[in-house]
N, C-alpha and C positions, 0 to 999 in steps of 0.2 A: 671430659669436660674441663678439668683443671688446665689442660694445655691451651684451650681456647681462652680462658680467663687470663692466663699468663701472657699469651700473645696480645690480648687487648690492653693489659696493663703496660706491657713493654711498648706498644704503639703509642699509648697515651704519654708515657714518660719521654719517648723520643720526640713527640710533637711538642711537648712542653720545652724540651731542651732547644729545639729549633727556634721557638718563639723567643726564648730568653737570649739566645745568641744574636738574633736579629735586633732585639732591644738594646743589648750591650753594644752592638755596632753603631747604632744611632746615637747613643750617649757618647761613645768614643768620638764620633765625627763631630758632635756638638762641641766637645771640649777641645779638639784639635782646631776647629774653626775659631773658637774663642781665643785660644793662645795665638794663632796666626794673626788674627785681627788686632789683638792688643799689641803684639810686637811690631806689626806694621805701622800702627798708629803712633807708637812711641818713636820708632825710627823716622817716620815722616815728619813728626813734630820737631825732632832734633835737627833734621835736615833743614826745615824752615828756619829754625833758630840760627843755623850756620849760614843762612842766605841761599840755600840750594832748593831745588824743586822737591817738595815733600812727597808728592805723589809718585815720582820716579823711585825714590828711596823706599816708600811703602810697598810699591809693586815688587821691587827686588826682594824685600824681606818676606813678603807674602809667598812669593814663588819659592824661596828657599825653604819655606815651611810646608810646601806641598799644597798651598792654597792659590786660588786665582782671585785677583783684586777686581771686585765687581764695580765699586764706586769709590771715589776719593774726592772730598771737598774740603777746602780750606776756608776758615772764617777767622781772619786776623792771624794770631799765632796758633790757633787750634786747628787740628786736622782730624776729620772724621772719615774713616774707611770702612768698607764692607768687604769681607773676605768670604769665600765659599770653598768648602771641602765636602765632597761626596753628598751634594744636595743640601747641605746645611749652610745658611747664610747668617753671618754675625756682624754687627756693626759695633765699632769701638771709636772713641774719641780720646785724643791726647793733646796736651798743650801745657803751657806754664800755669802753675797754680796761683 
């Protein structure tokens, strides 16, 4: 009987570990997408400031960070980008203060 209980406890702990690893992966993807979007927005806004195409610069920086640029919109000197990594989409805006 103790062997059955031990096997059940081991299975429960293994299942809990799998769930925790999955959750940690989603949190990691969210943070990576946020960093990629923030960097892309800042790079794009700086490119606009220099008179260049901000969306091209933002796309390059997003790709360098392992993200794909989903959307890029400029409003004056501000640039809003949406980056995606492993199913997580994050939007970030940058421009002069």
